[in-house]
C-alpha positions as CSV (number, residue, x, y, z in Angstrom):
1,M,-84.5,38.3,59.8
2,G,-86.9,36.2,61.9
3,I,-90.5,35.5,61.2
4,A,-91.8,38.1,63.8
5,E,-89.7,40.8,62.1
6,R,-90.9,39.9,58.6
7,L,-94.5,39.9,59.9
8,H,-93.9,43.3,61.5
9,D,-92.6,44.7,58.2
10,I,-95.7,43.5,56.4
11,V,-98.2,44.6,59.0
12,A,-96.8,48.0,60.0
13,P,-97.7,49.9,56.7
14,I,-101.2,48.4,56.8
15,C,-101.8,49.8,60.3
16,V,-100.6,53.2,59.1
17,D,-103.0,53.1,56.2
18,L,-105.9,52.1,58.5
19,D,-105.0,54.7,61.1
20,V,-104.3,52.3,63.9
21,E,-101.2,51.9,66.1
22,L,-99.4,48.6,65.7
23,V,-98.8,47.6,69.4
24,D,-97.3,44.2,68.8
25,V,-96.8,41.3,66.3
26,D,-96.1,37.9,67.8
27,Y,-95.7,34.5,66.2
28,G,-95.7,31.2,68.1
29,G,-97.4,27.9,68.2
30,G,-98.9,28.3,64.8
31,V,-100.6,31.6,65.7
32,V,-99.9,35.1,64.3
33,R,-101.1,37.6,66.9
34,V,-101.5,41.2,65.8
35,T,-102.3,43.8,68.5
36,V,-103.6,47.2,67.5
37,D,-104.9,50.3,69.3
38,R,-106.1,53.8,68.9
39,P,-106.2,56.7,71.4
40,D,-110.0,56.2,71.7
41,G,-109.8,52.4,71.5
42,V,-110.6,50.0,68.7
43,D,-114.1,48.6,67.9
44,M,-115.0,45.4,66.2
45,D,-115.3,47.1,62.8
46,T,-111.7,48.3,63.0
47,I,-110.6,44.8,64.1
48,A,-112.4,43.3,61.1
49,R,-110.8,45.8,58.7
50,V,-107.4,45.1,60.0
51,T,-107.9,41.4,59.9
52,R,-109.0,41.4,56.3
53,A,-106.1,43.6,55.2
54,V,-103.5,41.7,57.1
55,S,-104.9,38.4,55.9
56,R,-104.7,39.5,52.3
57,A,-101.1,40.8,52.8
58,L,-100.0,37.5,54.4
59,D,-101.5,35.5,51.6
60,E,-99.7,37.7,49.1
61,H,-96.2,37.7,50.8
62,D,-96.5,34.2,52.3
63,P,-93.9,34.8,55.1
64,I,-94.8,31.6,57.0
65,S,-94.5,28.1,55.6
66,G,-97.4,25.8,56.6
67,R,-100.6,26.6,58.4
68,Y,-101.2,29.3,60.9
69,T,-104.1,31.1,62.6
70,L,-104.3,34.9,62.4
71,E,-105.6,36.7,65.6
72,V,-106.1,40.5,65.6
73,S,-107.1,42.2,68.8
74,S,-106.8,45.2,71.0
75,P,-104.3,45.2,73.9
76,G,-107.0,44.8,76.5
77,L,-107.1,46.2,80.0
78,E,-104.1,44.3,81.3
79,R,-101.5,44.7,78.5
80,P,-98.3,42.8,78.2
81,L,-95.2,45.1,78.2
82,R,-92.4,43.8,76.0
83,T,-90.6,46.7,74.4
84,P,-89.3,50.0,75.6
85,A,-92.1,51.7,73.7
86,H,-94.7,49.6,75.6
87,F,-93.2,50.6,78.9
88,R,-93.0,54.3,77.9
89,R,-96.7,54.2,77.1
90,A,-97.5,52.7,80.4
91,V,-95.7,55.3,82.6
92,G,-98.1,56.2,85.4
93,S,-99.9,52.8,85.3
94,T,-99.9,50.1,87.9
95,V,-97.7,47.2,86.7
96,R,-96.6,43.8,87.7
97,V,-93.0,42.8,86.7
98,K,-91.4,39.4,87.1
99,T,-87.6,39.4,86.9
100,R,-85.4,36.7,85.5
101,P,-83.9,34.1,87.9
102,G,-80.7,35.4,89.4
103,V,-81.6,39.0,89.4
104,E,-81.0,40.6,92.9
105,G,-84.0,41.3,95.0
106,D,-87.6,40.0,94.9
107,R,-88.6,38.5,91.5
108,R,-92.1,39.9,91.7
109,I,-92.4,43.7,91.6
110,D,-95.8,45.4,91.9
111,G,-96.3,49.2,91.8
112,V,-96.6,52.2,89.7
113,L,-94.3,52.5,86.6
114,T,-92.8,56.0,87.2
115,A,-90.1,56.0,84.5
116,A,-89.0,54.1,81.3
117,D,-86.0,54.9,79.2
118,D,-83.8,53.1,76.7
119,D,-82.1,51.0,79.4
120,G,-84.9,50.0,81.8
121,V,-87.7,51.0,84.1
122,T,-88.3,52.4,87.5
123,V,-91.3,51.2,89.6
124,T,-92.5,52.9,92.8
125,L,-93.3,49.8,94.9
126,A,-96.8,49.1,96.2
127,A,-97.5,48.6,99.9
128,P,-96.4,46.9,102.0
129,A,-93.1,47.5,100.3
130,S,-91.8,51.0,99.9
131,G,-89.4,52.9,97.8
132,E,-88.4,52.5,94.1
133,R,-86.9,49.7,92.2
134,R,-84.9,50.1,89.0
135,V,-84.8,47.1,86.6
136,R,-83.0,46.8,83.3
137,Y,-85.0,45.4,80.3
138,D,-82.7,42.4,80.1
139,E,-83.5,41.6,83.7
140,I,-87.3,41.4,83.0
141,E,-88.8,38.0,82.3
142,R,-92.3,39.4,81.8
143,A,-94.4,42.4,82.6
144,R,-97.9,43.7,82.2
145,T,-100.2,46.5,83.3
146,V,-102.6,45.8,86.1
147,F,-106.2,47.0,85.9
148,E,-107.4,48.2,89.3
149,W,-111.1,47.7,90.0
150,G,-112.8,50.2,92.3
151,P,-113.1,49.5,96.0
152,A,-114.9,46.3,97.0
153,P,-118.5,46.8,98.2
154,K,-118.9,46.8,101.9
155,P,-120.2,43.6,103.4
156,G,-124.0,43.7,103.8
157,S,-124.5,46.7,101.4
158,G,-125.8,44.5,98.6
159,K,-129.5,43.6,98.0
160,K,-130.8,41.0,100.3
161,A,-132.7,38.0,99.1
162,V,-136.5,38.2,99.5
163,N,-138.2,35.2,100.9
164,A,-141.4,34.3,99.1
């Protein structure tokens, strides 16, 4: 069992006890990253409670030799998508997918995630492209949701500077 799996096994029950969803546990470069969420979002008090509980558990179980930094956060607006569960949660969202080298078709796929199952995802392509693209999970190098800001203000509709 790798470090990430051991960390997940330690952190998952803590998240259940604190009534938060464990979105992801990642370890790399001396940093343990724990990402948590709730249907109504997480606030700083929740992040602090999770941080304290996870820190105590990591001190107790000592799954990592040497020094590391613990980071606990929410997934944010543009969330990385790594697991089938992440993709299923994002169905209906705008996504950006980059495929691995050698996968047929364009490597960059932008559009709306319309389906996610145990084998892969389907993205309805954004303009100027059209149609759908099916991609297996093993063909995906990285993916994330894309936050779409409202329309840009029209030129000249902002406040004008006043000369004194």
